[in-house]
C-alpha positions as CSV (number, residue, x, y, z in Angstrom):
1,M,99.2,88.5,-52.0
2,R,97.8,85.8,-49.7
3,L,98.9,82.9,-52.0
4,R,102.5,84.3,-52.2
5,F,102.7,84.8,-48.5
6,I,101.5,81.2,-47.9
7,V,104.0,79.8,-50.4
8,V,106.9,81.8,-49.0
9,T,106.0,80.8,-45.4
10,A,105.8,77.1,-46.4
11,L,109.2,77.3,-48.0
12,A,110.7,79.1,-45.0
13,F,109.4,76.4,-42.6
14,T,110.6,73.6,-44.9
15,A,114.0,75.2,-45.1
16,W,114.1,75.1,-41.3
17,D,113.2,71.4,-41.4
18,L,116.4,70.7,-43.3
19,F,118.1,71.4,-40.0
20,L,115.5,70.0,-37.7
21,D,114.9,66.5,-39.0
22,P,118.5,65.3,-39.2
23,Q,119.0,66.7,-35.7
24,M,116.0,64.8,-34.3
25,V,117.1,61.5,-36.1
26,A,120.6,62.0,-34.7
27,W,119.2,62.4,-31.2
28,D,117.1,59.2,-31.8
29,L,113.9,61.1,-31.1
30,W,112.4,59.5,-34.2
31,R,113.3,57.0,-36.8
32,W,112.2,56.3,-40.4
33,E,111.1,52.8,-41.3
34,F,112.6,53.3,-44.7
35,P,115.4,55.9,-44.5
36,G,115.6,58.3,-47.3
37,A,117.9,60.3,-49.5
38,Y,118.4,63.4,-47.3
39,F,120.7,62.3,-44.4
40,G,118.3,59.4,-43.8
41,I,115.1,61.4,-44.1
42,P,112.7,60.5,-46.9
43,L,112.1,63.4,-49.3
44,V,108.3,62.9,-48.9
45,N,108.8,64.3,-45.4
46,F,109.6,67.7,-46.8
47,A,106.5,67.6,-49.1
48,G,104.6,67.0,-45.9
49,W,106.2,70.0,-44.2
50,L,105.4,72.2,-47.3
51,L,101.8,71.1,-47.2
52,A,101.3,71.3,-43.5
53,S,102.9,74.7,-43.1
54,A,100.9,76.0,-46.1
55,L,97.6,74.8,-44.6
56,I,98.5,76.2,-41.1
57,T,99.5,79.5,-42.7
58,F,96.3,79.7,-44.7
59,A,94.2,79.0,-41.6
60,A,96.1,81.6,-39.6
61,S,95.7,84.1,-42.4
62,L,91.9,83.8,-42.1
63,I,92.1,84.7,-38.4
64,A,94.8,87.4,-38.5
65,P,95.2,89.5,-41.7
66,I,98.7,89.2,-43.2
67,Q,99.2,92.9,-43.0
68,T,98.9,92.9,-39.2
69,L,101.8,90.4,-38.6
70,P,104.8,92.0,-37.0
71,A,107.4,91.3,-39.7
72,R,110.6,92.5,-37.9
73,P,110.3,90.3,-34.8
74,L,109.5,87.3,-36.9
75,V,112.5,87.9,-39.1
76,V,114.7,88.3,-36.0
77,I,113.5,84.9,-34.6
78,Y,114.2,83.3,-38.0
79,V,117.7,84.7,-38.1
80,I,118.4,83.5,-34.5
81,T,117.1,80.1,-35.4
82,W,119.2,80.0,-38.6
83,L,122.4,80.9,-36.7
84,L,121.8,78.6,-33.7
85,E,120.9,75.6,-35.9
86,T,123.9,76.1,-38.1
87,G,126.3,76.4,-35.1
88,G,124.6,73.6,-33.2
89,L,124.6,71.1,-36.0
90,A,128.1,72.0,-37.2
91,L,129.9,72.4,-33.9
92,F,128.1,70.5,-31.2
93,W,126.2,67.6,-32.9
94,G,128.6,66.6,-35.6
95,L,126.2,67.1,-38.5
96,P,128.1,69.3,-40.9
97,G,126.1,68.2,-44.0
98,P,122.7,69.2,-42.7
99,A,124.3,72.3,-41.1
100,L,125.6,73.4,-44.5
101,V,122.3,72.6,-46.4
102,G,120.2,74.3,-43.8
103,F,122.5,77.3,-43.7
104,V,122.1,77.7,-47.4
105,A,118.4,77.1,-47.5
106,M,117.4,79.4,-44.6
107,G,120.0,81.9,-45.6
108,G,118.6,81.9,-49.1
109,M,115.1,82.6,-47.7
110,L,116.6,85.5,-45.7
111,L,118.6,86.9,-48.6
112,W,115.5,86.7,-50.9
113,G,113.4,88.5,-48.3
114,W,116.1,91.2,-47.7
115,R,116.4,91.8,-51.4
116,R,112.7,92.1,-51.8
117,S,112.4,94.5,-48.9
118,R,115.2,96.7,-50.4
119,G,113.4,96.8,-53.7
120,R,110.3,98.4,-52.2
């Protein structure tokens, strides 16, 4: 149970980063010395997000048991982030590519979670 939760959480955070990093690069908040394949972001960056978010989730799960987490508010925040990032990148910041990829990635996580919750 804990391993599955850690993996899913790491994937959910990395899906969010598909929006976040292109946005931060477009705003010139950071730059990559060697631009990469994903809208200028090196793919190793996402491996770093996977690892870091998995480690943080593991550490947090030692402090607060997974069963005590309030799932509904966390999902609501994730949905709001998904919608605002999609709209922001597509409509305001001129980044339709990352908006589409992030929409599909975070939306895929939400769809997967919804389908799992319906199956229980």
